[in-house]
N, C-alpha and C positions, 0 to 999 in steps of 0.2 A: 526433647521436646522440640527442637527445631526441625531436625527429622521427619517428626509425625509429623509439625505442622505442614510442612512440602509433602507428604507423601498426601493430606488429606485435603492441599489444596494445590492441583499439579500444572501450578501457572510458569510463567515463565520471567524467573528472576531475573528484576533490569535493574538495582540500585541496590544495595546494602550500608548499614550503619550498624556499630557497635558503640553502646555508652557505661563508660564505669573510670572510674577515676584514674590520675595519671598515671600513668606505667603499671599499670595492670599485667601480667604477664600472662592472664588469662583468655585477655580481651585483645590483644596484640594477637596473640595464637589463632583466635576464633578469624581475629578480621583477615589475616593471612591465609589461609584456610577458606574461608569463604572470597578471597580474590583467584582463589588455584581450582576449585571446585566448579564454585559460579560462574567466573569469567567477568566479575562484573567489577567494576572497583567499592570499593567499601571506605566510608568516614567513620575516621573513631570519636566522637564526642567524647569532651572531661564531663565529669559529675561533681561532685561529694562521694558519691563510691557507696558502699569501700567496698566493692562486687560490680558484675558486671551488672549495671542497674537497666539493661532496655539492648531489644536486638529489635532490628527492621530491615526489612526487605522488601522494597516497590517493586509491584506489580502494576498492567494495564488494569487492573480490578480494583488493587486498593492497595492498601499497606498488609503485609502479614508484621504483627507485631506479641514480641513479649514483654512483657512490665514488671521490674520488683522494682519498685519503687526505697521500701527498702522492705526488712523482712523476713519472712521466709516465704512468703505469702506472690505468686505471680501473678499477670491474667495475659491469657492468648487472645487474640485477635486475630479472626483471621474473613477476608472478606465475602460477605456470601452468606458466615455464619456467625450462631448468637455468640456473645462474650463467653469466656470462662476464665473461673479460678483453681490455681492447680498449687500444689505444696511443692516448693522449690529449696528447698531446704538450704542454710549457707552452711558450708561445709571448714572445722575447724584445720588450722594449717595439719598438724596431726593425723586428721581423716584421711587426705589429700597426700599425702605422705607416704600411708601405709595403701592406701589404692596403687599409688606410683611401683612399690614395691613388688605387689604383688605380681609384674607383668617384668617379667625381666629379660623378653626378647627385644628384638630390635622396633622399636614404634616407626612404621614407615610411612605415618600422616602427618606424625611429629614431620622427622624427616623434609615431607614433601612443604611442606606449608612453613618451612621455614629456609626451603633454597627457594620459596615463590613459583615452582614452574609443576608439570603434570608428569 
């Protein structure tokens, strides 16, 4: 959804923030990936969670934002476009592990995010 939002709004990203409960590995990975790919500082904001509850990307025209304060529904806001409601299922740990096991080749994007450079 984040990539689709950037495709719809080809704006220069100047800042970003990832919001989730403390020590959420998905949020940490997403924040590092943003830093590498977007070349901007990324704030980590601690919320009650239990998942990534919001992602914000700052632009000169306003903020691109995906909010998921609770449950399987998220809200997407893009400057100059109407807000949208999105289905964003919270997956179980078993579903996440099964997805990872389907891909056994090296994950270069993950490795790059962990290294913190391109």
